[in-house]
C-alpha positions in Angstrom: 125.1 143.5 87.4 122.8 141.5 85.1 121.5 143.6 82.3 119.0 141.1 81.0 115.5 142.6 80.7 112.6 142.2 78.3 109.7 144.7 78.4 107.8 142.4 76.0 108.3 139.4 78.3 107.2 141.4 81.3 104.0 142.5 79.5 103.3 138.7 79.0 103.6 138.2 82.8 107.2 137.2 83.3 109.6 139.6 85.1 113.1 138.2 84.8 114.4 140.8 87.1 112.2 139.5 89.9 114.0 136.2 89.4 117.4 137.8 89.9 116.2 139.5 93.1 114.9 136.2 94.4 118.3 134.6 93.9 120.0 137.4 95.8 117.5 137.1 98.7 117.9 133.4 99.0 121.7 133.2 98.9 122.0 133.7 102.7 119.7 130.7 103.3 121.5 128.5 100.8 124.8 129.3 102.5 123.6 127.6 105.7 123.4 124.3 103.9 126.9 124.2 102.5 128.6 121.0 103.6 131.8 119.3 102.6 131.5 118.2 99.0 129.2 121.1 97.8 131.2 122.7 95.0 128.7 124.8 93.1 127.4 128.3 93.8 123.9 129.6 93.1 123.2 130.6 89.5 125.1 128.0 87.5 123.6 125.6 85.1 124.1 122.5 87.2 124.7 121.7 90.9 128.1 120.1 91.6 128.8 117.8 94.5 132.0 115.8 95.2 131.2 112.5 96.9 133.4 111.5 99.8 133.9 107.8 99.4 135.8 107.3 102.6 134.7 103.9 104.1 132.5 103.1 101.1 133.8 100.3 98.9 130.8 99.9 96.6 129.0 103.3 96.4 125.4 103.2 95.3 123.5 106.4 94.6 119.9 106.6 95.9 117.4 109.2 94.8 114.1 110.4 95.9 111.6 113.0 94.7 108.4 114.4 96.0 106.3 117.6 96.7 104.2 119.0 99.5 100.8 118.1 98.1 97.6 120.0 98.9 99.0 120.9 102.3 100.4 123.9 100.4 96.8 125.3 100.2 97.0 126.0 103.9 100.2 128.0 103.4 98.3 130.1 100.9 95.3 130.7 103.2 97.5 131.5 106.3 100.1 133.4 104.2 102.8 131.4 106.0 105.5 130.1 103.6 108.5 129.3 105.8 107.7 125.7 106.7 106.5 124.0 103.5 110.1 123.8 102.3 110.9 121.7 105.3 108.1 119.4 104.3 109.5 119.1 100.8 112.9 118.1 101.9 111.5 115.7 104.5 109.4 113.8 102.0 112.4 113.1 99.9 115.2 112.4 102.4 112.9 110.3 104.6 112.4 108.0 101.7 116.1 107.8 100.9 117.1 106.7 104.4 114.8 103.7 104.3 117.4 101.7 102.4 120.3 103.0 104.6 121.5 105.8 102.4 122.8 109.1 103.7 121.4 112.2 101.8 124.1 114.3 100.2 122.3 117.1 98.3 118.9 118.5 97.4 117.4 120.6 94.6 114.1 122.3 94.6 111.6 123.5 91.9 109.1 126.3 92.6 106.5 127.1 90.0 104.5 130.3 90.7 101.9 132.4 89.1 104.0 135.5 89.8 107.4 135.8 91.2 107.3 137.8 94.5 111.0 137.7 95.4 110.4 138.0 99.2 107.9 135.2 99.2 110.2 133.0 97.1 113.1 133.6 99.4 110.9 132.7 102.4 109.9 129.4 100.8 113.6 128.7 100.1 114.4 129.5 103.7 112.3 126.6 104.7 114.0 124.3 102.1 117.4 125.4 103.5 116.2 124.6 107.1 115.1 121.2 105.9 118.5 120.6 104.3 120.3 121.7 107.5 118.2 119.2 109.5 118.9 116.5 106.9 122.6 117.3 106.9 122.7 117.7 103.1 123.5 120.6 100.8 121.1 122.7 98.7 123.1 122.9 95.5 120.6 124.2 93.1 117.0 124.8 92.1 114.6 126.5 89.8 111.9 129.2 90.1 109.6 129.5 87.1 106.8 132.0 86.6 103.8 130.5 85.0 101.3 133.4 84.3 97.9 132.1 83.2 98.6 128.6 84.4 98.0 129.4 88.1 96.8 132.4 90.1 99.4 135.1 90.9 99.4 134.4 94.6 99.8 130.6 94.3 102.8 128.3 93.7 103.8 124.7 93.8 106.9 123.2 95.3 108.7 120.0 94.5 112.3 118.7 94.9 114.6 115.8 94.8 117.5 114.5 96.8 120.4 112.1 96.2 122.1 110.0 98.8 124.8 107.3 98.9 125.1 103.9 100.6 127.6 101.2 100.4 126.1 98.3 98.4 126.9 95.8 101.1 125.0 98.0 103.7 121.8 98.4 101.8 119.0 97.3 104.1 117.6 93.9 103.0 114.0 93.1 104.1 114.6 89.4 103.3 116.8 89.2 106.4 113.7 89.7 108.6 112.1 86.8 110.5 109.1 86.2 112.7 109.7 87.6 116.2 111.6 90.7 115.0 110.4 93.8 116.7 108.8 96.8 115.1 109.8 100.2 116.6 107.8 103.3 116.0 109.5 106.7 115.6 106.9 109.4 116.4 105.6 111.9 113.9 105.1 115.6 114.5 101.5 115.5 113.2 99.8 114.9 109.8 103.2 115.6 108.0 102.4 116.0 104.3 99.9 113.3 103.4 96.1 113.0 103.4 95.5 116.8 103.2 92.8 116.4 100.5 90.8 114.5 103.1 91.8 116.9 105.9 90.6 119.9 103.9 87.3 118.2 103.2 86.8 117.3 106.8 87.4 120.8 108.1 86.1 122.7 105.1 89.4 124.6 105.3 89.2 128.4 105.2 90.8 131.2 107.1 88.2 131.3 109.8 88.4 127.5 110.5 92.2 127.5 110.5 92.2 130.2 113.1 90.0 128.2 115.5 91.7 127.2 118.7 91.3 123.6 119.9 92.1 122.7 123.5 92.9 119.1 122.4 95.6 120.5 120.1 96.9 123.2 122.4 97.0 125.6 119.4 94.9 126.7 116.4 93.9 124.2 113.8 96.1 125.9 111.1 99.2 126.0 113.2 98.8 122.3 114.1 98.2 121.3 110.5 101.2 123.3 109.1 103.6 121.7 111.6 106.5 120.6 109.4 107.2 116.9 108.7 109.9 115.5 110.9 113.2 114.8 109.2 114.6 111.5 110.6 118.1 111.5 109.0 120.0 112.2 112.2 118.1 109.5 114.1 118.3 106.9 111.5 122.0 107.4 110.8 122.7 107.1 114.6 120.5 104.0 114.7 122.4 102.4 111.8 125.6 102.9 113.8 124.1 101.4 116.9 122.4 98.2 115.8 121.7 96.0 112.8 118.6 97.5 111.2 116.7 95.1 109.0 114.2 97.4 107.3 112.6 100.9 107.6 109.2 102.1 106.5 108.4 105.8 105.9 104.7 106.2 106.8 103.3 108.5 104.2 100.3 108.5 101.9 98.6 105.1 102.2 99.3 105.0 105.9 100.1 101.7 107.6 98.4 99.4 105.1 100.4 100.6 102.1 103.8 101.5 103.4 104.7 98.8 105.9 104.3 95.9 103.4 106.8 97.6 101.1 109.5 96.7 103.5 108.5 93.2 104.3 109.0 89.8 102.5 105.7 88.2 101.3 105.7 85.6 104.1 105.8 88.0 106.9 103.2 90.5 108.3 103.4 93.3 110.8 101.3 92.5 113.8 100.4 95.7 115.7 98.2 96.0 118.8 95.9 98.9 118.3 96.4 100.1 121.9 100.1 100.3 121.4 99.8 103.0 118.8 100.3 106.4 120.4 97.8 108.3 118.3 98.2 112.1 118.3 95.2 114.3 119.2 95.0 115.8 115.7 94.1 112.4 114.2 91.4 111.8 116.9 90.0 115.2 115.9 90.1 114.4 112.2 88.4 111.0 112.8 85.7 112.4 115.1 84.9 115.5 112.9 84.8 113.6 109.7 83.2 110.4 111.1 85.9 108.4 109.4 86.2 104.6 109.9 89.3 103.6 111.8 90.6 101.5 109.0 90.5 104.4 106.6 92.4 106.5 109.1 95.2 103.9 109.3 95.1 103.6 105.5 95.5 107.4 104.9 97.4 108.9 107.8 100.6 108.2 109.8 98.5 108.3 113.0 101.5 109.6 115.0 104.1 107.2 113.6 106.5 108.7 111.1 108.8 105.8 110.6 108.8 102.1 111.5 112.0 100.2 112.0 112.5 96.5 112.2 115.2 95.0 114.4 116.0 91.8 116.2 114.1 91.6 119.5 117.4 91.5 121.4 118.4 94.9 119.9 115.1 96.7 120.6 116.1 98.5 123.8 119.4 99.6 122.3 117.7 100.8 119.2 115.1 102.9 121.1 117.9 104.4 123.2 119.9 105.4 120.1 116.8 107.0 118.5 116.0 109.0 121.7 119.6 110.1 122.0 119.4 111.5 118.5 116.4 113.7 119.5 113.4 111.6 118.4 110.9 109.7 120.5 110.4 105.9 119.9 108.6 102.9 121.3 107.8 99.3 120.6 104.9 99.1 118.1 104.6 95.4 117.4 106.3 92.4 115.9 106.6 90.4 112.7 104.6 87.2 112.4 104.3 84.5 109.7 101.4 85.7 107.5 100.8 87.1 104.0 98.3 89.7 105.2 100.9 92.4 105.2 99.5 94.4 108.2 97.4 93.1 111.1 96.1 95.6 113.5 94.3 93.9 116.4 
């Protein structure tokens, strides 16, 4: 039993014993994420992971880090803390897979005004669920009490993940050509971007979040807190099925910022507006906030979580592989010779 305790530190706002209790409560969630290669147990100074290099001749480590952003304010208002951890994992691993890497492990960081062990364990349960979906291990993390820096009931959550890819299999956008097909993998909603605008549009408070919208089929709060989709399984299956040329994760900056990051300068993504299967929540945001359509496509994913580029002859096979892995997909557009980056017409 840990006998570390400081009455003086507790009077200053930090209860180290609450931290120990948090660790005990989260152990069962972390255990769900243990995969081959995870060597460390909770409570050490570093997370250990043994890489399996089978079939990889030139291993390259790929890392990604992110947080949940102001979406976390909705979790505070609704007092619902078991999904933001999924968002945190998703925002990291969905970036990693864009170059063809498979996530191996994840670490989280929770800063809080006051450590309420049950709440912290609930947050970590979401992180663990995200890791299970991403097929990676949660091998460490940190919870820090910051009295005086933030209100007692509030916290912030961030994390990072590391993946591995064979150097010869890293996706190369310069292999793309005009005529290649762009495939959309559907999102589950707003995901974890644009919430500063969302909160302004709806003047977010407890009453508004509890409003039921027929278009959404649920309350506004439940819809907005829907976790970000984790596309690891689908993308790994896709990489085995066809030659993937590039992948874009549609996050903050929407179509206009993210798609060009995976294109050579001489090519642009040509997308017919009517081909985009826009989710009802985005129509509600645009209508309520009177937001120009270009701003919508420059801020939100609009129902498209990932965009994949393949040869047109592989399009049907690619869509079938994505659907077999549990995600929905459809042809979104094609690549054309242009330096405009994104053309929505």
